[in-house]
C-alpha positions as CSV (number, residue, x, y, z in Angstrom):
1,X,0.0,0.0,0.0
2,X,1.2,3.5,-0.7
3,X,1.1,6.3,1.9
4,X,-2.0,8.0,0.6
5,X,-4.1,4.8,0.9
6,X,-2.7,4.2,4.4
7,X,-3.6,7.7,5.5
8,X,-7.1,7.3,4.2
9,X,-7.6,4.3,6.5
10,X,-6.4,6.0,9.7
11,X,-9.2,7.5,11.9
12,X,-8.9,11.2,12.7
13,X,-11.4,11.3,15.5
14,X,-9.0,11.1,18.4
15,X,-7.0,14.1,17.1
16,X,-10.1,16.1,16.3
17,X,-11.4,15.4,19.8
18,X,-8.3,16.9,21.3
19,X,-8.6,20.0,19.1
20,X,-12.3,20.5,20.0
21,X,-11.6,19.9,23.7
22,X,-9.1,22.8,23.5
23,X,-11.9,25.0,22.2
24,X,-14.2,23.8,25.0
25,X,-11.5,24.5,27.6
26,X,-10.9,28.0,26.2
27,X,-14.7,28.7,26.4
28,X,-14.8,27.3,29.9
29,X,-12.1,29.8,31.0
30,X,-14.1,32.7,29.5
31,X,-17.2,31.5,31.2
32,X,-15.5,31.3,34.6
33,X,-14.0,34.8,34.1
34,X,-17.4,36.3,33.2
35,X,-19.1,34.5,36.0
36,X,-16.5,35.7,38.5
37,X,-16.8,39.3,37.3
38,X,-20.6,39.2,37.4
39,X,-20.4,37.9,41.0
40,X,-22.1,34.6,40.2
41,X,-19.1,32.4,40.9
42,X,-16.0,33.1,42.9
43,X,-13.1,30.7,42.3
44,X,-11.0,29.7,45.2
45,X,-7.4,30.9,45.4
46,X,-5.3,27.8,44.9
47,X,-2.0,29.8,44.9
48,X,-2.0,33.0,47.0
49,X,0.0,35.4,44.8
50,X,-2.2,34.8,41.8
51,X,-5.5,35.0,43.6
52,X,-8.7,33.6,42.0
53,X,-7.0,33.3,38.6
54,X,-5.4,30.1,39.9
55,X,-8.8,28.6,40.7
56,X,-10.5,29.8,37.4
57,X,-7.6,28.4,35.3
58,X,-7.6,25.1,37.2
59,X,-11.3,24.6,36.7
60,X,-10.8,25.4,33.0
61,X,-8.1,22.8,32.7
62,X,-10.2,20.2,34.4
63,X,-13.0,21.0,32.0
64,X,-10.6,20.7,29.0
65,X,-9.3,17.3,30.3
66,X,-12.9,15.9,30.9
67,X,-14.0,17.1,27.4
68,X,-10.8,15.6,25.9
69,X,-11.4,12.2,27.6
70,X,-15.1,12.1,26.6
71,X,-14.4,13.1,23.0
72,X,-11.5,10.8,22.6
73,X,-13.5,7.8,24.0
74,X,-16.4,8.5,21.6
75,X,-14.4,9.5,18.4
76,X,-11.1,7.6,18.6
77,X,-12.2,5.0,15.9
78,X,-14.0,7.4,13.6
79,X,-13.3,9.5,10.6
80,X,-14.9,12.9,11.0
81,X,-15.1,16.0,8.7
82,X,-12.1,17.9,9.9
83,X,-13.2,21.3,8.6
84,X,-16.4,21.2,10.6
85,X,-14.7,20.3,13.9
86,X,-11.9,22.8,13.3
87,X,-14.5,25.6,12.7
88,X,-16.2,24.8,15.9
89,X,-13.0,24.6,17.8
90,X,-11.8,28.0,16.5
91,X,-15.2,29.6,17.2
92,X,-15.2,28.3,20.8
93,X,-11.6,29.3,21.4
94,X,-12.2,32.8,19.9
95,X,-15.3,33.3,22.1
96,X,-13.5,32.1,25.2
97,X,-10.6,34.5,24.5
98,X,-13.0,37.3,23.9
99,X,-14.7,36.7,27.2
100,X,-11.4,37.2,29.1
101,X,-11.0,40.8,28.0
102,X,-12.1,43.6,30.5
103,X,-14.2,45.5,27.9
104,X,-16.4,42.5,27.6
105,X,-16.8,42.2,31.4
106,X,-18.0,45.8,31.5
107,X,-20.8,45.1,29.0
108,X,-22.5,43.1,31.8
């Protein structure tokens, strides 16, 4: 078999699950920041000098890891349309990053 035929047989779901999980983790950080600024959720300070940021970022990392585990378990043996998953991942990451900027907080 040549390389192109071998690549066509390899499932891409595990890798795309990791990419989408990164977008979900980014969105989770943005949600935790907005919730903190709105007074809905106060993350605990896990490391004194950084304050609540250590708690918010830790919760976002846990969300990312859980999403990655679930997506990998469900998609590892599948071939998925990469452009669709990448579009969602970029949209979620962009929204998550946007939600961490102070001008967005002030809109609430």
